Every structure is written in structure tokens, then in C-alpha cells.
Residue, then its C-alpha position, 0 to 999 in steps of 0.5 A: m104806611a109810614t107811622l110816627a116814631p114812638r117817643t123814646r129817649d133814644s129816638i130824640a137825641p137832642a144836642r149835648w151841652s157841656f153843663a148840666l141843667s136841672t129843672p128847678a134851676a131852669i125854672a128859677i132862671i126863668a122866674v128871675a129873668t121874667l121879673l127883670f123883663r117885667l120890672g118896669s111894668l110893676f109900678p106904673e098906673q097907666i099901661d093899657w085901658d083894657e086892664w082897667s076894665f078887667i080891674l073894674m069887672g074884677a072889683d064887681v066880682a070881689h063884691g060877690h057879684l057874678p060877671f055880666v049881671h051888673q056890668f059888661d065887658l067883652k071877655p069870658p068870665l074867668i079873667f074877671f074871677l082871677f082879678g076878683g080873687v086878687i082884689a078880694l085877697v089884697g084890696k086895691s093894689l095895682l102891684a098885685i094885679r101886675l104880679l098876677g100877670t108876671a106869675c102867668v108869664i113865669a108859669a107859661s114859660s116854665l111849661v114851655y121848658v118842661t114841654c121841650r126838655r125831651p124833644a129839644g134838650r134842656w138848654p135849647a128848652l131853656a132858650g125857648a122858655m126865655i124867648c117866650a118870657v121875653l116876648a110875653s113881656a114885650p110892650f104890648g104884653l106888659s099889662t095883665s091881659s086876658e091872654l096871659p092866663a090863657i097861655v098858661f092853660l095852652s102851655g099846660a095842654a101842650w105839655c100833656l098832649s106832646r107825650s107819647p102815648v097820650s093816655a086818657r088821663d093826659a087827654a082829660i087834663a088837656g081838655l080841662l086846661i083848654a076849656l079854661a083857656v076858652l073861658t079866658r079867651t073866647n076865640l080859643a074855642l077853635v083850638a078846643l075843636v081842632v084838638g078834639l078832632a085831632l085826638l079822634a083821628a089819631a086814635m084811629l090812625a095812630p093808635a100807638h101814640v094816642a089811647r083809643r078813648s083819649w078823645l072821649a076823655y078830652g071831651v068829657a073833661g073839657a065839658i066840665p068847666p062850661l057846664l059848672l059855669a052854666l049851672i052857677y048862672a042858672a041857679a042865679g037865674e042869669l043863664a040868658t045873661l051868660k049866653l048873651a055875654m059868651i055867645d051872642v056878643p062875641l059872635a057879633y063882634s067876630g063878624q066885624l072883619g073877615m079873616g083876610e082883613v084880620a090877617r092883613e091888619h095883623a101883618m101890618q101891625f107886626y111889620y110896624t111893631a118889629q120895625r120899632a124894635p128889630l133887636l127884640y123881635g128879629s132873632p126870635l123870629l129867625l130861630a122860630l122859623a128854623g124850628l118850624g122848618s125843621a119840624l115841617s121838613a122832617l114831617l114831610r120825610r115822615e120821620r117826625r115824632w108825635a110831639e112835633v105833630m101836636f106842636l104844629t096842630l096847636a100852633a096852627a089852631t091858635t093862629g086860626s083862632l086869631l083870624i076869626g076874632g073880628a079884630a086885630y090887636p098886638h096883644y092878641w099875639l101873646q096867645l102864640m108866644p108859647f108856641l113861638g118859644i117851642f119852635v125856638a127850642l126846636g130851632v136851637s136844637a136843630l142848629t146846634r145838632w148840625t154843627a157845634a160851631l153854631r152854638w155861640a151864634v145861637l147863644a148870641l141870637v137868644g141873648l140879644p132880645v134878653a139883654v134888650s128886654i132887661a135894658a129897656a125894663l130897668p130904667e122904668a123900674h121906679r114909682t111914677p106919679r099916679l095921675i088918675a089917683q090924684a084926679a080921684a083925690y080931687i073929686r073926693q075932696t070937691g065932689g061931695a058925697n056919691p059924685t056921678i062920673w062918666a069916664w070916656h078914658k082913665h076909667l080906673i078912677h071908678w075903682y079908686l072912688d068906688a063910684p058906680q058905672l052909669s051904664r052897664a055897658g060902659v065898663h070899657p068906655d068905647n064899648l058904648a060906641r062899638r056897634a057890634i057890642i052895644d047894638t047886640l046888648a040893646r037888642h037883648r034889652y041889657v041896655g037901652p036903645d041909646e046909651v050914649g044919648r041917655l048919659m049925655a042927657l043925664r049930665p053927670q057931675f064929672v066927665i073924665t077923659d085924656a089929653g091925647g083925645k082918645g076919649l073924645g075920639w070914640m065919642r066923635a066916631d059915634g057921630r055925637p056932637v060931643d065938643a058942643w055938648l062938653a063946652a055947653n055943660y062943663r068946664l075944665g076943673r083940673q088937669f093932672g098930666d094927661v088926665l082931664v077932669y071936667r066939672r058940670r057948670 
């Protein structure tokens, strides 16, 4: 039976390039380039409303509370601990939050580089890392989202698992990292399962590449973070709350759409996204397809090495995890960027090995999205008016002590004012109208049976929403007579750009 070739320096033979590249120099290039790619996202107040929800959850953690005990958002707790740590260290700084996201992209891209150095060569590895950083800094990835810490953990796991042989220590570190990824993005639980089964199968079928007990080390180490988390919540008497947030609500949410519907949604969104910026997405996709084709064709010839088998396994498992999530948004694609970068590196290596004449063409294919990303970021690298902060200042001056606020959108205003949420489920405003979320929370008595109705009856002092109608939109979609209620009870107090501040009559 054919076996995977052991990983040795002689068996890899990446394409030779004229200039030497040290690892510190490569990481410095990646860091500087990533800062340029994301420069336009460091200062704006408004990028994505999910980020505001993470900030509000993180601020609650910074006050010493466990996530979910006082308020809820549909993400595992690690992202809230990260945000809470930043807020506790530096206070109310959007720049610090954005630098956290930038650091995650630098770390993930650097791990792509060190992972690909041997199977692809240093310069192709740098190309893959740069593409990872470029696409992780695409418009849908500019806010500090939960996907960014997750790809750091995934990239680290790919580095450990691509070694041959995979020692028990490598497997244990990979298990720990993938567990942390799951505590950042629940859908990645599928990746944890697939990798564990792959290590078990490889220990039996390809013992030259995997230590016999690697699967056990992987499982034991991977169990440590969730067990510690469960012990912390149990000690606080909130284990049921953790189960509700980590299991019950995510399972209900994942049942909204089937895998086929999610796949169609992703395909449509990618089509329109790539159509708007073909120069950004076109060449990375071509290079990644070349790398994927090279890996698959060699695998079919039974001559591919262990590293590429693990790359394919991790990429397939992560893709599958996106399809079982019950929803499709472009920022979910960030979870695939390390693997896209890896396949770009393999594609660059394969193309330049084929003929040296292709090097300039490949360089152009890599350089084009890099140049496009920098050109798009530099004009945005300036401070813009902070309209939500201006609205907060208006409320602070005119609303008296402890004003009550219901934000249908622009909910970052709660952070500026230290104003408490009026509903435990309303940190992300439209969670109140997402039946899979709010009905599950109500069933477990986390909130009442009609939170929106309760808040409407409460008639808060201020209602905050957006001029674009997104806030009104989710209220209308929930079947509420929101227009009549707003007209009867409120008047427009002030407008700051697209931030509307309604005052109770």
C-alpha cells in the first residue's frame, strides 16, 4: 500500500528564489503591510454593529462579570474576555480594539508564513501570508470580529499538525489551540471533531507520520479550556447560563437554514462581493485554485506529503463548519483565510517550479491585491467625526442623571454613556427579533416572553436608531407597530449624521 512520503528537507524541494529571506524579516514585512492594509479601519467609529456588541459584552467583563450572566450575545465567551481585557487595560479606546484585530491578522498571517516555509519555500510562503493579510483586511474583515482571534488559533494548529511526524506534544498544542478557537467561534466544533478523528485514523494507518497516542494527547489538551470554563461558571452558580449560551441558543440558531441554503447564500454573496472588487479577489482565488489543484493531483498520485493532507483536512472541516452555522455572512469567510493563504503559497511554489518564466506573472498576481488594498486604505487613514459620541454628549447634557436608552442601532452609545441595557438579550439590538435566539432565551426564563413588548411599554427616555432604517427594519420585521408607537410617544430630538436621537414626549 502506498504511504505518505516522510517530510524531509530533500523531499520538499521548493522553488529557488534569488534573494534570501529570514523569518524575522518576513514577519516584519507582514506586520508593516498589515498595518497599511488596515490603516483606514483604525480610526472610524462605525464599521460594523457586531463589533459594538462585542465592546458592550467586553465592558461588562471589564467590570468583573462573567459573560452571559448579566447580558447576552450570540458568541462564545473568549472574544468577550479578549475585549474585556483590552478595555480593562486601556479604557474606552476604539483604537485599542482595532489594534487587537490588527494584531490577530499579523499573528495569523505570520503563522501561515512559518507553516508554509518548508512545503512551499520562503518567498511563496511570504506570498501566501500577504494574501491572508490582504483578504483578512477586506471590507468585511476590518472590524475586530470574533473570526480574527479564531484564525490565530486555527493557524497555530495548522502549524503544529503539518509537522511530520506529529508528536504527542504537537497534537496536544493543536488540541489546545482548536479548543480556544471553538470558544471563539462555536461552528469550529466540527473542526475539533474532524481533526481528532483524522489523528486517530492516521495513528493506525500512517504511524510514520503521527505518534501512536497523538489523538489522546489532542483530546486531553483540547478538553482543558472548556472544562476550566465550566468549573468557573459552576463555582459562580451559573453553569446553566453557560449551557444556554454555548449549546442551547447556538443549536437553535444553526437550525434556521439547511446546509444547501447556507451554501447558496454564501455563493451569492461571494459572487456580488467579488464583482465589486475583482482586482482584490480575482488573483488570490486563481493562485489558491492552483495550489489546491497541485495538492489534490499529487494526492491522487499518492505522492503528497503529510502537511498537505492536513491542510486539505483543516480547510475542508472549516468549510463544512460554515455550512452548518444556520446563516451566511461575508465575515464568516475570514475563518478560511489562513487556508486560502496556505494554498496560495502552494500554488506560487508549484507555478514557479514549473517554469522560472512564470515568476514575474506570479509576482504580479500577488502584488495586485496588495497594491489595491493599500490604495484603498490610505485615503481613509484619518480621523472622522464620531457621530455616536456626539449623540452621547447630547444625551449627557440634556438627559439628566441615569437616562434610560433603547438603541435599535448605534448601540455603541451605551458604552460612551455607561448606560445599562434595558434587556439582557438586547446587547445586539436585533437579537430581540431573531426568533431562534429570543424564543430560546425566553423558554429558559433568561428573559420574559415578550421583551420587545415590555420595552415598548416601558417607554424609555431616549430611542436611538439610524437614518438608513436598519433599526426600524428589524422592528418592523418582528411585526411591531413601531412607526405609530414612535410617532405617538417620541419626537426627533437631534440628528448627528446618520444617528437619530428620539426623545420621549
